[in-house]
N, C-alpha and C positions, 0 to 999 in steps of 0.2 A: 515381560515378554517370554513366552514359552518357547524354548529352543530344544530341538531334537538333534542328537549327535550320533553319527555312525562313524566308528573308528575302524579303519581298514589297514590290515597288515599288507604293505605294498611290496616288500622285499628289501633288498639292500642289507644294511646293517641294522636289522630290527626296526626299519622305518615304519612310521605311521603316516597314512594320509587320512583326510577327514572330509565328511560331509556334515553341514550344519544347516538345519531347516527351521524356518519360522513355522511354528505349529499351526497357526491360524490360516496361513495362506499356501504353505508348501513351497514357498520360494526358498532357495538354498544356495549356499556357496561351498566351494571346494577349497581345501588347504593342502598344499604339498602333494599333488597327485603324481608323485614320482614312481618310477619302475613299473607300475601297473595302472596307468591312467584309465584303461578300459574297465578295470574293476571298480574304479570310482564312478565312472559313467553308468555302468550296469547297476550299481547299488542305488544310484539316484533314480533310475528308471524303475527298479523293483519297488522302491518306496513311494513312487509317484511324486517325487520332488522335482521342481523345475529349477535348474541351475541358472543363476543370474550373475554370479561373480565367481572368480577364482583367484587365489593368492598363493604366493610362495613366501615362506617366513624369512628366507635369506637366499643368497645366490649360489650356495655350494651345490655342486653337481648332483649330490645325492638327494637334493630337494627340487631340482629343476629339470632332471633328465627326461621327465615325461611331458614337458610343457608343449612341445610341438605336436605330439600325438593327441594330447588332451584338446588342443585348439582345433585340430583336424576333426575330432569326434564331436565337439560341442559348438565350435565357432567362438568360444570364449578364450581370451588370452589370460594366462595366469600372471597376475601383476606382482611386481616386486617393489620395494621401497624406491620412491622417486619416479615410478611409472605414472602415467596419466591414463585413466580409463577413456577410451575413444568415444564411448556412448554418452557418459555423463559429464566428462571433463574433470572429474574429481581426481586429484593427485594422491598417490599413496604417501602420505606424510603424517607425522605425529598429530593425533587429534582429529584426523579426517574421519568422516562418517559416510559409509556407503549405505544407501537404503536397502532394506530387506524386509519385505512384508510389512508388518505393522511397526517394525523397529528399524534397527540398523546394525552395521558392523563397524566398530571403532578400531582404528589403527593406533597401536602403541609402539613407538620407536624405542627399541631396547638395544642400543649398541653395546658391544663387548665381545661376544663370540665372533661377530663380524660387524663392520660399520653399518651394514644395511639391515641388520636383524630387526624384525618386527614381531609383535604379538598381535593377535586379533581377538577382540572381545565382542561377543554377541549375547545379550542377556546375561546369564550367569555362566556362560561357557567361554573359557579363555584358552586360546591355542598358542602355545609358547614356543614352538619350533625347537631350536637348540639353545634357547636362553635359559630355560628352566626345565629340568627333568624331575621325575619322582625320586626325591632323595639326593639329587645331584644338581649341578649347573653345567652350562656349556663350557667347552674348552676355550682357553684363551692363549695367546702366543706372546704376550709381553705384559709387564706390570701395568702399562698404560691401558691395555685392553681389559685386564682384570679389574682395574679401578673403575672403568666405564661400566663393566658388567655389574659390579657391586652396586653402583648407584642406580643402574637400570632396574635391578631386582628390588632394591629397597624403596626407591622413590616412585617407581611406576607400576610395579606388580604387587608388592606387599601392602600397598595402600588400598588395594581393591577389597571389596567385602569378603569376609572370611569364608563365606559359603560358596564363593566363586569356584567352579569346577576347573581343574587344570588338565589339559590334554597336550602332551608333549610330542615332539617330533620323532622320538625313538622310544622303544620299549626297554629302557635302560634301568628301570627301578624295580622295586619289590612288588609293584602293582602297575597295571597299565594306565591308571588314571589317579588323580589326587585332588586336592583342594588347596586353596590358599591357607586355610587354617591348619591343615595337616603339614604343609611344607614349613610354615612358620614354626611349628613345634617339634618337627622331626628332622628336617633337612640340615645336615651338619654344616653346610656352607652358610645357611641363613641364621644359624645359631651363633655364628662368630660375632664377637662384640664390636669389631671395627674392621676397617678395610685391610689393615695390616695383617690381622689374624686370618681374614678371608684369603688373602694372597698366600699367607703361610700354609694354609691347608691345601691350596692348589699346588703349591710347590712340593708338598709331602703327601699327595693324594694316594700314590701307589702304596706307600707304607700304611696309611690309614685304612685303605681298603683291605689290605692283607690282615691287619690287626682286628678288623671288625667283620671279616667274612663277607665283604661286599663284592659282587661280581662285576 
């Protein structure tokens, strides 16, 4: 399935919002239209894409603050984990698939950064929110959260095809986009041999960043 992606700098702390369209039909969905929902809507109109779904990757305010305005502009509610789409009746749950043109959008539940964190997979495009960044991973607030995130990353994202394109929720890395293959081979968190080492790097991330010149 050919997927076209537009990455939009929406504001906040280097936040990204997204449009993703089925190339054959022009049906599209939005991801995290925060801070600048009108920019997301305008971009869809400019590309001639018809918005049929919208999602937020988790419930933090920097990803949801544009939801009311986005719904006012489009009539579409931006769905979070556990929500049910009023039109189709489909619940945003792990493994759920929302129709999009000739294919669909798959929901991948990736708890860790938050209990409700999801990633969205459409064709070869993966929208990772704050679960996976370019060269980094999402923050966690306890060892239990970090353990969950480790397993979400390794069992649900790193098992995807290596050519899968990665589109994160913030421009925190050395490049605005990546791939599963690149993250497997360069992301220091994903190179850790076990969950204990993963948590250890989280606990010492400030020192690691300083030592390696990471912003």
